[in-house]
N, C-alpha and C positions, 0 to 999 in steps of 0.2 A: 547821320540827320534821314529821318525818313524821306522814303523819295512819296513825290507827288505824283498822284493820277486822273486823269479821267474818269466823272463820277459814271455810274452804272446810269444805264435807263431809268430803270426803274427807280432811282431814288432823285434823278433829277426831276421827274415827273412828282416824286411823292411830297421834296423840300419845298418845292414855291407852293405848294399846295395845299401845304398845312401850313404855312406862312401865310396863305390869303387867308386862311378860314378862322384863324387866330391872332393875327397882326397884321393883318390887310392894310391897318391905316397906313406901314412904315410904306408901300407902295407909293401912295400918295404927295410923295417929301423925293419924289425924283431919285430915289436911290435907286443905284444897278448890284441886284445879287448875283457875285457869280458861284458855282458850285461846283468843287473840286475833293477829292478823295485821298486820303494819305495812307501806306501799306505800315506804318506805324506809328504810335502814338500816346502817351500817358494822357490824354485829352479825349473826351469820345469826339466831341462836336465842338469848334471853337468859331465864332464869330468875329471877325477883324476888321479895321478900316484899311480901305487899299493905301500904298501912300503912293505920295506923289509921281512918283517915277514910274507905278504901274497905270496910274490916272493919265499920264503924261504917254505911255505908249500905246495904252488904246483907247488914247482921246475922249474918255470918259471922264465925268466927274460920281464924286459921291459913291465908290466903288466899293460896298460890302462883299468880301470874299466868303463864302462859309465851305470849312474845312472838314470832312467828315471820315471818323475809323471808321469804315463799312463793314470790318472784317465781324468787330465787336455790336455794330448799331444789329446785323444781321442776328443775332443774341439775345434780342432783345422781342418782348410782344408787342404787336400793333399798337396797342395804345399808350406800354408804355416808349415807342418810338416815336410817335404822335406829340405826348409828354416831352421827352427829352428836343426834340426842335423846339417846341413851342418855347419852351425855357430859353432854349438858345435866341432866338428873336429876340424876347421878352425884353432881353439884357439891351439893345441895340435902340437908343435914345435920340430922338430927332430934336435941335433947337433949331426952331423957327426963326426968333428974334435974332440969334446969331449965326445962323443959317448953318450949323455944325451938327455933324453926328457926334455921338460919344456911346463907347462901350460899356458899359457898366459892368464892374466885377467887385462883387460882394465879398469875397471869399469863399463862399459857400457854394454858389454858382446855382446857389434855386435862387429866383428872382419873386418877388413879390407877388407877382400880378400870376403868376406860376402855380405857388402856392395858396395863393386864397380860392385858385378856379378848382386846383386836383389835392389839395392839402397830401394826408398820407400816400397815394397814388403818386406825388410827385417825386418824395425824397424815395421811394421803394424803387422809383422808377430810376431816377439819376445813380443810386445805389445798384442797381443791378448793371446798368453802363459801367460804372466805375469796375465791379466786379468781374463782367465781361473782360474788361482791357485786362485786368489783372490774371484771368484765365490766360488769356492768347500768350501772357509773356510765360508766365506756368508753363505751357505746353510746349515754347519753340526754346525753352532752357531744356527741357528735358529731351525735347529729340535734339537737340546741338548735341546735349552728354551723351546720350547713345550714338549718335555718327561718332565722337569723340571715342569711346568707348570700344566702338565695332574698329577703328579706326587703328587705337593700339592691337587689339586682339589680334588683328591682321598681318604686325609685323614679327 
């Protein structure tokens, strides 16, 4: 399992700014966003509801956790960063009648609101994020293989 770590200050400032700019209505529902990073993932950014245990321990309700794979995120342009973060937040819905948060998962990862706003740039940004993840995986495999070969060579 990948290790969870504190998010860098740069992104702790950036993500809430993008969220407020593009999906500001979420804050008006009393959602509590928590931001963390991961050292490895097959998903660039994940938005998830906090479970009852997390809410109990933090003494807060309606926690939304945002988990960012910073190494892959670093490989995106500023515009792509804004698009993928906006897309992640666009998948969060709040039903005021039921007082319930829902995280949509339409299978493609691309929310309708993001598509309507950014069109092909949204597809390109999500593809670039996925490509960055695969690139990091490949580099790690190559480094592991080189280390293994060097170790065998020394014996």
